[in-house]
N, C-alpha and C positions, 0 to 999 in steps of 0.2 A: 485596468491592471490586465496587462497579456500573461495569457497562462504559459506554463513553460512547456516547450514543446519536445517532441522525439528529436534527438540528436541533437541537443542542445549545449553540447560540447564539440560541435562540428568545427567552430571557428578556431578552435585551439588544438592544430596537428601536434603539439608535443605533449598534449594532455591524453591521458587512458582512462578509461573506467577504472582499473585498478586503482590509479593513482588517487582518483577521486575517493576511493572507499577508503584508503589509507589516510586522506584528508578528514575524512569524515569521523572515524575512528578516533584521532589526534583530538579533534575539536570536542568529542565526547567526552575523551580522557578530561581536559581542561574542563569542561563543564562539571565534570563530577567532582573535579577536586575544589570548584569554587562553590559547591553546592547550589547550582541555580537548579532552577524548576525545568520541567521536561519541555514546557511550551518555549523557553530559550533557546534549547538545543535545535528544536524542532523549525523554529524561525531562522535561525541562524543559518541550516541545511538549506533551507528554502531560498535566503537571500544569497546563498553564495551560487545557486544553482541559476537563480533569475540575472545575477550579475555576469556568470559566466557565457548565459544565452546573449546579453545586451552588450557586452564589450567585447569589440571585434577585434583589439588588440592582444595580441599574444602576451602570454602569463608564462613566465620561466617557473619551474618547478620550485625552484629555491624561494619564490613568493607565497606560494601556496600556502602555507602555514600564516603568513601576515594576513593573506585575504581571510582565511578562516578565524583567526584571533579578531579580527576587524569586525566579522560578520557576528561573532558571537558577544562583542561589545555594543555593537548597535543594536541586537535584538534584546540585550540585556536593558539598554537605556528605553526601549521603545516598551518593553514590558513593565518597567517599574520605573519612571520619571526620576525618583527619589534616589536612584542608583548612584553610587559613589565615583568619581571622578577616574579616569582611566588609569590613575598613577596606582589605584588600590587593586585593578587587574595586572598589572606590571609587579606590583609587590607581592603577589601572592601566587605568581606561577615564574617559572624560569622561562619563558618565551624569548629573551633575548631581543625584544623590540622597545623601540622608544617611544616615547609621547607622540614626537612629530611624525614617524611613521603610521602609526595608526592613526592619527589624525588624517595625514594625507589620504589613506587606503579607505577610511570610512566616508571623507568626501567621495571619490572616486565612486563608489558602491551606490552613494545616495544620487549621484549624477545618472548612472546606468538604470537606476530601478525607479528614476523619477520619485524619488523620495517616499515611495509609496511603500508602507510595510506593514500593509493591512490584510496581506494573505492567511486565511485560516489554517490552522494545522491539525493534523490529523488526529491528535490527541482529544482536541475538541469535540470533535465528531464521535470518536469512541466513548467519550463520557457521556454524551447524550444517548447514544445508544444501550448502554450499559444502565442508565437510569430509566430507560423504557420500559424495560422487563426486568424482574426479579428472579428469572428463573435459571440462571445461572450463579454459580457460586465466585468468590473473591478469586482463587486461583485462575478460573477460565479467564477474568477479566485480566490479570497480570499476564497472563500467556498471551492475551490478545494483544497487551500494552509492549509485552517484547518484539512481537512481530511487526508491530508498527514504527519501533525503533529499527529493527533491521531492514526495514524497507527503505530507510534513509541512505543507507550505504549502497543502493544497488541504483545505478545510474540510469537503467531502462525504466525503473519504476518512478523517478523524479518527473516524469509528463502525465503521470494518472492521477487524478484528483485526491486531494485530500481526504473526503469524504469516502471516496472507492477505497483509499488504503484502509481507512479503520473499516469500512465494512467487511472487507477481505480479510482481513484480520482477526476478527470477531468470529467469521464463519469459519476459519481454519480451526480456531481455538475449541468453538463450539464442536466440530466433529472429532477434534483430539481428546476432548474432555467428556464424551458421552458413555465412553467403557467399551465400547465395541472395537476388537481386536483390528478387523480389516473392513473392507467391504466399500473404500473410496469414499468419495463424497455423497454424504445423507443430505438430499434437497428439502427433508421434511422437517430438518435442523433450523433453516433457516424461516422461520414461520411469516406469517402475514403482517405481525406485529412490526417485526423487525425490518420487513419490506417495506412496509409504508414509511417507518421512521426514516430509515436510510435513503428512499427512493431507488432502491436496487433489488432487482430479483436476483436468483441463485444463479440465473442464465446470464446476466450483465456481468457477477462476480467471477464467473468461472477462470476466464483467462487470466486475470490479476491474481486468483488464489493459486493455479497452477504454478504462475511463477514465483509466487511468495513461500509457498510450499516448501521450495527449495534454501531457502535462507539461512536456517540454523546451521546446515552442512558449511555454508561459505564462512559463516561465523565462527568456525572453528581454526581460523588462517591463523598464525602467529601474530600478525600484524593487524588483526580485526578482532581483538579478543577483547575490546575496553566494554562493549554492551552486553556481550556473553558472561563477563566476569560480575558485571552490577547485577543482572538477573539471577546471580548465582546464589545471591543473599538469602537467608531465610526471610527478610522482609519483603521481599518478591518470591515468597515460596519457590524459591531455587526452581524456577520455571524452566532458565536454560538448560539447565541438567536433570530435567524430567524424565523419567522412561518413555513417555510417550513422545517424545523427541528421537527416539530411537526403534520406535516400535513399527509393527507392520502396518498399523494404520497409515502413518503417515509415508511410510512408503509406497502404499497402494494409492493415494493421493498423488503422488511425485510422478507414479508411474501411469495416470492418465494421459492418454494422446490428445493434444489439443484438437483436434479435428474430430474427435469421438462425438457425435450428436448426442444432445441430453436427454434424458429418460423422460425428461416432461412433453417433449414433442412427440415422442411414439406411444403415449399412454392411451390415446383411442384405438391405435394398432395393437394394442395389448388388454382389451378389455377384458377378455375371459380370465385375466387374472384379479380383476376388480371384485372385492367382495360383493356375494349376490344382493345382499341388501341396498347397496349401492347402486348395483346394475337394476334392480327392480324400480327402485325411488327415480331414477332418470329416465326409465322408461315411460313414465307416465304421462298422461295427456297435460297435468299440470305444469309438467317441466317441458312440454312441447317434442317429448319424445326424443331428446337429444341423444340419448346412448344407441337408438336407432336410426339416427337421420342418416341420409344416403351420403351426406356429404364426407361421414368420416370413412367412407369406402372410395370414394373417389380418387382418381390420380393426382389432385391438386394438392391433396393433403399428404400423399407419397412423397409428392416432389419438394413439398416444403421439410420433410422429415429429410431427405437426402441431402439437402443444402449443406455443403461446407461451411464451418464458422469462419476459415479464412479462403477467402475468394480470389484466384491469382491475379495479379498485377495485372496482366494483359487482359483480362476479362473486366475487371474494374474500369480501365481506360475507355474500351469500347462502350462501357455501359456509360459511363458518363461523357463520351463523344455523344452519344445517341440520344442524350437527355439533352445537350446543348442544340441540337438540330432543330 
């Protein structure tokens, strides 16, 4: 299966990221009305993105709802093979499509994605992470689930792996639920157990977290309210209207510059701030005296600390060219 690439909508000059967000919101509204499981909705959006990436023929904006509805039908049949006929979907919605229109669009989608619907969805990874540790409550899990669903509306996040979306959503939820009013991202909340289970370190999640942290503000637009309204119910602990999404902690996370170096890379240079007991322990011969090792004072470490997270394109091209020679 080919992954969803960046700028996967580049083939379609008449489609914009905002039009895709409105489509996702509409598909979610239909999904909620039919009371389908969350996995169906997430698979339908992934199917839409894969179709837009493979199908080079221009799609008119008037056909977007037909494509979204057909992807939802296809995902429902995949998740539950015993699902009723297309007529059941048409009966319970006022989409205005015919059986023939949906069947033809479903066939186009299957041909474009090579009949492969096995792509995993973020909620599967989120459930695994939540089962890996019981250190956080249900409200934190619902908040992470809210961020996962909001991420589906962002076209730039479509190319991010589902596992990374789930891990970043939980990382944000842990930071907003720890009770600290500000301070940005607390890397200690992403424990070794979560890193091993997700296979992502806090450094690897950083760029995705900074992007996803802004999603609740975008979800307040009038044409994108479906997911926000769903998670405002008591069943979901009203996480979409929780004070944490308006507090200083989230604001401090959103204000973190993308090129700010992580605190983990600078820890050896700030050994004076390490507790004395840890410093004495790491300076023993048993631990090869790593705390006083000359490598921690050499220019090599300083050069690593000063590496920008985003290397300019011209430098990347030169590095790639030199590697090929």
